[in-house]
N, C-alpha and C positions, 0 to 999 in steps of 0.2 A: 442800355436797354431802353425800349420805348414804351409809352403808355398803351395798354391794351384795354379796350372797352369790355364791359361785362358780357355784352352780346357776342363779341368776337371770341372772347375767352371760352364761353360755353359752346359756341359753334366749333371751335378748333378742337377742344377736348372731346366733344361728341364725335367729330369726324375721325379722330385718332382711335377712339374706342371701337367705333363701328368698323373702321378699317382693320383693326386687330381681330375682331370677330370674324370678318370675312376671310382674313388670312388663315385663321385657325381651321375654318371649314375647307378652304382650298388645299391646305396642307394635308388634311385627311384624304382628299381626292388624289393628291400626288402620291401618298403612301399606298393607296389602293391600286393606282396604276402601276406603281413600281412592283408590288407583289404580283400583280397580274402578269407583268412582263416576265419576271423570273420563272413563273409557273408555265407560261406558254412558250418561251423561247430560251430554254435552258441550254440549247445547243449553239446559241449565237457565240461569236468570237469574243475574245477577252476585251477588245477595244470597245465593242458595243456595250458590254456589261459595265465597263468602267465609266462610260459616259452616263448610262442610266443611274448607276450608283452615285456618281459624282453630283449629278443634278439633284438627286434625292437628299444627299447630305448638305449641299448648299442650301436647299430649300428649308431643311430643318434648322440650320444655323440662322437663316434669315428670319424664320419664325421666332427664334430665341431673341434676336435683336429687336423685333417688333414688340414682343412681350416686355422686354427690358425697358424699351422706350416708354411704353404706356405706363409701366410701373413708376418710372421716374417722373413722368408728367402728372399722373393722377394720384400717386400715393406719397412718394418721397418728398415732393414739393407741393403738397396740398395747401391751398390757401394763398399762394403767391400769385398776385394778379398779373404779373408780366411773364409768367413761366412759359407761355407759348412762344415767346420770342427767343427763348434759350435753346441752343442746339446741344443735345447730349451726344456723347460719343457713339451710343448705340444707333442713333438716327443716321449719323454719317456712315457707319458700317453697313446699315441696311441699304443705303443707296448704292454703295460699292458692290454689295452682294447681288442686288438687283441687276446691276450692269454686267456682272460676271455671268449670271444665268442667261441674261439676254444675249450676250455675244456668243455663248456656247450654242444656243438654239439658232441664232442667225447664221452662224457658220455651218451648222449641221444642215440647215435647209439650203444654204448656198452650195454645198457639195452636191446635194440632190439636184438642184437646178443645173449645176455644171454637167452632171451625168445625163439628165433628161434633155439638155440642149446639145448633147454630143460634143462637149468640150468648148462651148462658146465663152471665151474669156471676156468678151466685150460686155457681157451682162454680169458675170459672176465676180470678176475682179472689182468693179465699182461697189458691188454689194458688200464684199469682204472688207474693202477699205473703209466704207461708211460705217460698217459694224464695229470695226476697231476704233475709229474716230469717236464713236458713241461711248465706248467704254473708257476711253481716255478722258473725255469730257466729264464722265461720271466720277472718275478718280480725282480729277481736279476739284470737282464739287465737294467730294467727301473731305479732302484735305483742307480746303478753305473754310468749309462749314465748321469743322472741328477746331481749326485755328482761331477763327473769329468768334465762335460761340454765340452768334446772334444771327437770326434770319434777316433782320432788318439791315445789319451791316453787310451781310452777304448779298442781299438784294441791291444795295447801293453800289457795290464794287464788282460783283461777279454774276449778276443776274443773267447775263447773256450765256454764261457757261452751262447752267442748268437748262436754260431754254434750248440751247444747241443740242444737248444730249437728248431731250425729249423729241425734238424735231427730227434728228437723225434716226432715232428709233422708229418713228412713224414712217419715214421715207424708206427705210430698209424693209419694213413690213410690207409696204405697198409694192416695192420692186420684187420681193420674193413671191408674194401672192400673185401679182400680175404675171411674172415670168413663168411660174409653175402652171398657171391656168392657160397661158398662151401655148406653151409646148404640149400640154396635155390635149388641148383642142386640136392641135396640128396632127396628133397621132390618131385622130378618129378615122375610122374606115367607112362610116356611113351606115353600116348595118352590123348586126351580130352582138353577141354578149359582151365583147370587149368594149364597145361603146357605152354600154350600161355601166361597166366598171369605171371607165374614164369619167362618166357623169358623176358617179359617186365620189371619186377622188377629187374632182373639180369642186363640187359642192362642199366637201369637207375642207378643202384648202381655203376657200373663200370665207367660210364661217369662222374657222379658227383664226385666220389672218385678220378678219375684221374685228374680232373680239379684243385681241391684243392692241391693235392700232387705235380703235375707238377709245379704249380705256386710257391709253397714253395721251391721246388728243384731248380728252376731257380734263385729265390732270394738267396738261399744258395750259388749257384755257383758264382754269382756276388759278394757276400760278401767275399768269399774266394779268388777270383781272383783279384777283384778291390775294396778293402775295402775303398780306399780314394775317390771313386766316388759313389754317392748316388743312383745308379741305383737300388741296392738291397732294399733301403728304399722305393722308389717309388713302387716297386713290393710288398713290405711288406704291404703297405697301402691297397692294394686290397685283401689281404688274408682274413681279417676279413669279408669282404663283401661276398666273395665266400662261406665261411662257413655258414654265416647267410642265404644266398639264398639256399644253399644245405639243410639246416635244414627245412626251410619254404616250399620248393618244396616237400620235403618228407612228411610233414604234409598234404599238399594239394593233394598229389597223391592218397589219399584214395578214393576220389570221382571218379577219373578215373578208379581205380581198381574195384570199385563197379559197375560202368557202364559196364566195360568189362565182369565182371562175369555174368551180366544179358543179354548181347547181344549175338547174334549168332556168329558173327565174332570176335574172340578175338586174331587174328593173328597180328594185328597192334600194334607196340610198341609206344603207345601214352601216354606219361606221362608228367607232368609239369616240364620241365627242367629249369635250372637256367636262360638260355637265350631263350626266346620264340619269334618265328616269328609270323607275323600276320596270316599266314596260319595255323600254329600250334594252335593258340588261337581259330580260328574258328573251327578247327577240334575237339579240346577238348570241345568246347561249343556244337557241334553237338552230342557228346557222352553223355553229361550231360542231354540233352533234349531228352531222349529216348521216342519215341511215341508208342512203342509196349509193351505189357505185355506177357511174355512167361511162360507157365506152364510146369514144368519139374518134373521128378522123380529123386530123389537123393539117392545115396547109399553110399556116403562118404562125410564127411565134414572135411576140413583141416583148421586149424587156422593159418592165416598168419598175423604176427604182423606188419602190416602197419597201425595201429591205435594208438590212445593215450592210456596211461595206464588206463584211466578211461572209455574209450569207445571203446573196442576192437571189431573187426568185423571178420566175417568168410567168406570164399570164397567157393562157391558150385562147385563141380567138377563131372566129369565122368557122363555125361547124359546117363541114362539107356534107355530112349525112346525118339523118336522125339517129337517136340512140339505138345501138344494135342489141344490147342486152341490159338487163337490170336485175340486180340481185336483191 
């Protein structure tokens, strides 16, 4: 064990407590998104439901590990001046669970990128390989942290492993976000309601991708600059929740996209983001309860893969004539 200053001790414990509080709030959002999914998409295939249920259960287990870690640091070992250098088993497991949720979400979006790019292996295979390499680095980190039992010892011997995992996570986020935005922009027609929907999807992709990648990068910076202070660990607690919410918000976005494709005004960028305000929830509810039925003539159908593998949906575009009748 190494000597920990009083200032670093207070900062580390404060970061862990704050990170645990943020995790609790994000877990509530994950639960809300999960309930919303099963209410809106009860007809989805078994594989989609298993993915959603699996992410939800992993998120709950991760929250349990975070709570256990904070209890061990702040209650069980209260008064020990060097406690923030000790690695408890719950901390190691939380890192592994974060990696599992991350790779599930990365591979999920890699499949969507593969379909949107019409089977481009040159972009999707590197994404999948890097995502798997990231989870391997996280497993090595978990094993060595628990074995050594000291952050200082781990930093002396295996600092590069944890660094590699965070870097790979950010790189995969960038590749997926950039790839999805590129192929979405390529499908633009120049006019029509379909372009408004693509603008919504592009904006949604960028915002969610930036949120996870920025949080990961900030955690990486604190790990490199102040490895003896556990600010990076408090931030790392939240990474799993952000990925889970990004995945679930993407699954639930299909309902809003369908509503936009059927409404006359598709210019608003209204999609279920990770953090939703009361006004946004009322706005989304208004879109879901459409009171009109529009009859249109369609001359082009474009398949946008914002559905599950078992229940894909199409978006109708380029209205040839104005609405013929309205009920």
